[in-house]
N, C-alpha and C positions, 0 to 999 in steps of 0.2 A: 780332708783332701778331696773327698767325694763331692762336697758342695762346691768346692772351687772349680772342679772340672765339669760341673753341670752348666756353667755359664758359657754361652756361645762366644763371648769376647775372649775369655781365657783360652778356650779351645783354638780360636783363630790365631791368637798371639803365639801360643805354643807351637801350632802347626807351621806358622811362618818362620819362627825361630828354628824349628827342626829342619825345615827345607833349606834355610840359609846355612845351617851347620853342615848339612850334606853337600851343599854346593861348595863350601869352603874346603871340606875334606876331599871332595872330588877333584877340585882344581889342584890341590896339593898332591894327591896320589897320582894324577895323570901327568904332572909336570915336573916333579922332583924325583930324581933317580938317586939311588944309594951309591955315591961315588966318594973318592978320597979328596976331590978338589973342594976348596972352600966356597961356600955360598955367601952372597951378600945378605945379611940378616936385617940390617937397618940402614936407611938412607935418609939424609936430610937435604932439602932443596938448597940451602945456603952453603953448608959445609961439605956436602957430598956423602960418600960412604964412610961410615964410622964404626961398623961392626961386621965382622966376618964370623962364620961358624960352619959347622958340619950340616949335612942334609937333614938330620933329624931335628935340629934346632928350629927349622921352619914349621914343623908340625905343632909347635907351641901355639901358633895362631889358632889352629883347630881346637886344641885343648882349652885355650882361654875362652873361646866361643861356647864350648860345652859348659865350662864352669860358670860363665855368666848366666846362661839359661838356668842351670840347676840352682844357683844362688838366688836368682830372682824368683824362681818358683818357690823356693824354701821360705824366703821372706814374705812373699805374697800369701802363702798359706798361713803363716803366723799372724799377719796383719789383716787377713780377710774378715774376721769377725769384729775387729776393732776399728780400723781405719780403711774402709774399702777403697776410697779414692787413692790412697797410697799404694794399695795392691794393684790397682789398675795402672798407675804410673809405672810401677816396677815391671809389670807384664808387657806394657807397650814400649818401654825403653829397651828391653832386651833385643827385639828385632832391629831397632835403630843402631844399637851398639854392634850387632852382628853384621849389619850393612857396612859399618866402618871397617870392621875386621875383614870383610869380603873385599873391599876396595884396597885395603893394605895388602891382602894376599895376592890380588891381581897385580898390583904394582911391584911387589917383591918378585913375583914370577917373571914379569916383563923385564925387570932390571937384570935378572940372572940369565936371561936368554936373549 
């Protein structure tokens, strides 16, 4: 793991991912209140609202973002000595996936308010 985090690209990718996760969680903590009313959890452009849930179901978005980062770091560590290009792909795809989760978080918050 030490050799993995000596690479500047790995540090940059992990830092961007960490910042995006903090941004996702910040949006959720600032905008979602613990209430009894149902929140819209999923929305499709064609069919509209198709899933309601309680306030804590929205925090799954932040949990998924954290799990993506941890899983990609774990796989990158395993593949670092064997297929370095695949490790880079995993490390650079994590921030892209988290940007998608950030956009979904912003949209869900806008739909609920």
